[in-house]
N, C-alpha and C positions, 0 to 999 in steps of 0.2 A: 257428701261426696261418697261415691262408691269406689270403683277402682281407681288407684292413684294415676294422676296424669303426669307424664314426664315431659320435661324440657330436655330434649336430646343435646341441642346446642343453640347458639345465638351469635349474631354478628350484627354490627352496626357500622354505619359511616362515621366519620368525624362530624361533629356538630359545627356548622359554620354560621358566622353572623350573617343575617339577611343582607342581601344586596352585596355580598362579599364573594368569597371564592367559589361558591357553589350556585351563585345567581344564574349562571348560564346552563344549569343542569336541570332539566324538567323532572318533576317528582317521580313520574313513572320510569324514567331512565335511571335516576338514583336508586330507586327501590329495586329495580331489576338487577343492578350491578351487585347489591348486597345479597339478593335471593339467590342469584346464580352462584356467587362464591360460597355461600352457606351450603348449598347442595353439593357442590364439588368437594368441599372440605370434608364432608361427612360420607363420601363415596356412596350416595344414595342415587338411585334411578329416579328421574322425574316421574315416570310411570308408577312409582311406588306411592305417590301422594294422592290422597283422595280429593283434595280441594285446597285452594289458596284463599285465605281470608285476610284482608288488609285494612288497617285503620287509616282514615284520611278525613281531614276536616274541610279543607278548601278544594274540593274536587275540581281539577282542571277542566275546562270546557272541552278541551281536546282529548281527554282521557276520562269520560264520564264514569265508566266502571273501572277506576285506575287499577284495582287488584287484577283484572282480566288482562289489561294491557301490559301491565308489570310482568305478570306471569308468562305471557307469551314471549315477551322481550327477553325474559330470563332464561328461556328454553324449555318451558313446560309445553307438552303437546297440546294441540287443539282439544283433545278429549278430557283434558283436566279443567273442571269447572272452577270459577273464581268469583268472589263478590267482595264488595267494599262495606265496611261498617263505619259508623260515625256516632260517637258519643263525646263530642268536644275533646277536652284534654285526656279523656280515658279511652280514646278510640283505639290505641295500641292494645290496652287491656281488653277492650271489648272483643278484638280479634281472637284473643286466647280464650275468653269465656265462651265465645260462640263455637270455637272448635271443641271446647270441653263438652258442651251441650250436644254437640253432634256425635261425639265419641260415645257418650253415655246413652244416647238413643239409638246406638248401633247403625249410624249412618256412615260410619267410616272410622279409621283408627289412626291415620297419619296425615297431619296437616302442616302446611307452611303458613305462619301467621306473622303479624308484625304491624308496623305503622310507618308512614312516610309523609313528610310535609316539605313543601318549598314555599316558605313564607315570603321569599324574594318575589315569587311570581303570582302573588295575589293581584287581581287585576284592578285597573281603574275603571269604574262603571259610568256609562253615559248618564246624565240627568234624565229624569223622566221626561222633561220638556222636549229634550233632543231625540230621545227615543221615539216619542210619539210623532215628532215632526219626520224623522227619517221613515218611520212606518208608513205614515200618511203619504209621504212623497213617492215611496216605492210602489204604492198602489194606485197612484193618481195616473190618469191616462192621457190627458191632454196637456200641451204646453202651458196653456192659460192657467190650468189648475195647478200645475207644478210651480208656476211663478207666484201665485197666490200663497201657496204653502210657504215657499221660500221667504216671502214678504213678512211673515210672522216670526222669522228667526231673530232671536236676541243674543248678543255676546254672552249673557249670563247663562244660556243654555250649555255653554261649553265647560261650566264648572263641574268636574267629575266627583263621583262618591269614591273615596279611597276604600277598596275592598278590605284592606287590613283593619281600618278603623271600624268599618261596618261590622266585621266579624267579631271584633272585641267589644262591641256594644250589645248588651244583653236585652232583648225585648221584654223578658219577663220582669226584671228589676227596673228596666228603663236606664240603667247606668252602664257606663264603660267599666270594664273589669277592675280597673285600678281604683275605682270609687268604692267597690265593695271591700277592697283591702283597706281603704280609708275608714269605712264603716267599722271594720274589725279593730282598727288602731285606736278609734274612739271608744268603742265598747270596752275594750281590755286595758285602755289607757297605756298604749304602747308608744314610747317616746321615738322621736326621729333618731336620736343616738343609739337606742337599742337596735333600730332596724339597720342602721348602717354598720353597726358593729356585727350584726349577724351577717350581712352581706360581705364584710371583710373576711370573716372566718370561711365563708363559702369559697371566695377566691383563693385564700391561703391553702385550704384543704385540696382544692382542685389543682393548684400549682404543684403542690408536693406530690399529688397522685401522678401528674404528667411527668414530672422530673424522675419519678421512681419507676415509670413505665407500667404503671398499674393498669391502664386501659389498653395496652398494647394487644393483649389476647382477645379484646372484644371489638376492636376497631379494625376495619378494612380500609386502607388508604384510597383516596379518589384522586384520579389524575384527570385534568381537563386540558383543553388546548391552550388555555391561558394560565393555569395555575395548578398546583398540586396541593393537597392538604392531608397532612398525616395525623394531626392531633386536633381536638376541639380548639377552635381559635378565639372563642369569646372570653377565655380566662385571661384577667388582667394580671400579668406577673408584677410582683412587687407592689400590689394595690396598697393604698394607705387610707386611713380613716379620714385625714385632711382632704384628700381628693373627693371622697365620698360626701363629705360635709359640704363641699362646694356647690353640689348639684342642686337645682331647684326643684320643688315639687311639680309634677307634671299632670296630675289629675285634678287636684284641688289647689290651684295656684296661690290662693290667699292664705289659707290656714292649714293646708295638708302637709303630710310627712312622707308620702310615698313618691320616690324618685325613680329615674331610670337606673340608678345605681343599686337601689334596694329592691328592685323588681326583676323577674326573669327576662332573659333576652329573647328577641324575636329572631328566629333561627330557621336553618334548613337542616334536614337529616332524615336518615332511614334506618330502621332496625328490623331484622327478621329473626323468627325463632322456629325451630322444628318441634312440634307437639304431637305426642302420640300417647296411647294407653300404655301402661307398664307392662302389659303381656305382649303388646307389639314391639316394644323395645327389646324384650327377651327374644321374640322370634327373629328380629333382624340383627341380633347380637349387638345392640347399641348400648354404650354406657351413658346414662343420662347425666346431664349436668346438675339436674336436681328435679324437684316435683312441685307441682301446685297442690297444696294440701286442701285449700278451699278458698272461696272468694265471697265478696258481697258487694252490692251497690246500695246507696241510700239516697233519699231526696231530702231537701231542706230548703229553707227560705233562700231565694236567689240572692237577697241582699247580703247574706252572710255565707255565700257560696264557698268561701275559703275554709269553713269548718267542716267541709265534707269528709276529711280523713277521720275525725272523732266519730261522726255518724255512722260511717261505713264500717269502721273498726269495732264499734259497739256491736253491730249486727254479726260481723264476722265471728267475734269472741263468743257471743251467744250461741251461734251454730256450732261452733267447734269445742267450747269448753276451755279454750286457751286464754291466757292473760299476757299482760305486758312483761310480767316476770319471766315468762317462757321464751321470750323473743331475744335473740342474740344481735340482731342488726335490724335497723329501720331505714328504709328509703322513703321519704316524703317529698314529693315534687315541690319545689321552691317556686310557687307562682309569684309570691311576694314574701319579703322578710316579715312583714305584718302578719301575714297569714300563717307562716310557720310559727311565730311567737304565740300568736292567738291560740293555735292548736296545743302548744306546749301548756299554756295556761289552762285551757279547756280540759285537757287530759288530767291535770293536777287537780282540778276541783271535781273531777268525776269519779265514779266508782271503778274506773278502769285502771287508775293508778298513774304515777308520774313517769314521763318518757325520760330515760337516761340519754342526756345529750352526747354522751361519749360514743354511743352506738348510732347516732342519727347522722345520715348523709356524710359518712366518713370521709368520702372522696369529693365533697363539694356537691353542689346541686345546680339546678336550672338558673340561678342568679349568676353563677360563674360559667357553667357550661352551655346553657342556652335551653330553649323550650320549644322545639318544633312540634306544634301541638299534637298532630296526629301520631307522632312518633314516640312521645315521652312516656307513655304508660308501658309500652314494650321495653323502652330503654331502662327504665328503673327496675323492671323485673330481671332483665339480663344483668344489669350492674349489681343487683342485690345477690343474685345467685353466684355471680363470679367472685364477690367478695366474701360470701359465706364459705366457699371452696377454699379461698386463700387463708382464711382464718381457721379453718378446720371446725367451723361452728355448725350448728344444726338448723336453726329456725330463723326466718327473716319476715318482716312486715313490709310490703310494698303499698304505698298508699297515696292518693292524691285528690285534690279537689277539682271539681268539674264546673265550668261556666254554665250558668243557668240554675245552679243549686242542686248538685249531686256530689257524691263522693264514691270512691272505689277503694277496696282494700283487698289485697291478696296475701294469703299466708303461703310461704315458700319453704321448702325443707330440702336438705341434702340427704 
């Protein structure tokens, strides 16, 4: 990295359980609310921004370049370009690194970035048979031809493909994401009890953080016509190990250990950050929340995709010369408890050293808070910087695994 990249500020929505309080808020609307509020809070002019870059996974059909739609809805002028990026769970991080690359190639100096996802609004898809029938019917010209086509209809054609399940199935490994977690549980001999115990700690830490108001300065409440949401609503207050133990495995129902309780939650949310060069921050007299010191992406076997954090962190430390001993705080996205525990074991066995669990996901993670896939990469960067500031610490690692067999790691500093 050359000139340091500043994160001036960030803001996010509460994370809501899918099909819950934010189900009626389309992703572009949700993202625009957060973007607008962030710009206003920092007394910046929309015209000051060179571009808007937003991460999103399930791009809505009615907002195909959701970054552009979101930017215009937020108040950016027509002259501000915008584009959407997609790297599965790291889409929010990809928006940041895309802005960094543009800054370092002198294409701009001030960007609004982030991630947004409405997993509530992932569509139901027509079956191939029904789609083909409708297509043929629409092109047919005579009544007799139309009747012939209709005569081929079968009730089974009405069975839809669930967009969410299709998205969670990885065509590279041929497995739904939960089975890759089962792979790691088997490889590292991680028990069901260990996974449930980790999930319990995530909820307990998140409950404590909410009760202490830790997230208040990073969350902008969302009001809808039917509900208001002030805090992340996936956290199960007073969660117990007994309740978690009662849940059945959902991916390998015969011999599996991964359950809904020890997996990340399907959620809706948006997060935005203001990113600029350090010199631009000085020019605009802006006090940065923190800085991106460097970052790295890595690839690995899709069947072990959960180990993405150790692969990416190894590359990052090779680039920067830093080690785990230098890090004061770690945010590792909790796709699955098995995935987190597997990484803890893998780090321990590697030359990178052992992760101190006392500094890992100190305010809970996606098992408790939720995992809106396009948002999470940006969210953990924001959460890590805010916590560094609260602790008066210096260096944080934000890292996650990526469906399809990748990992991302960002080194953050105050």
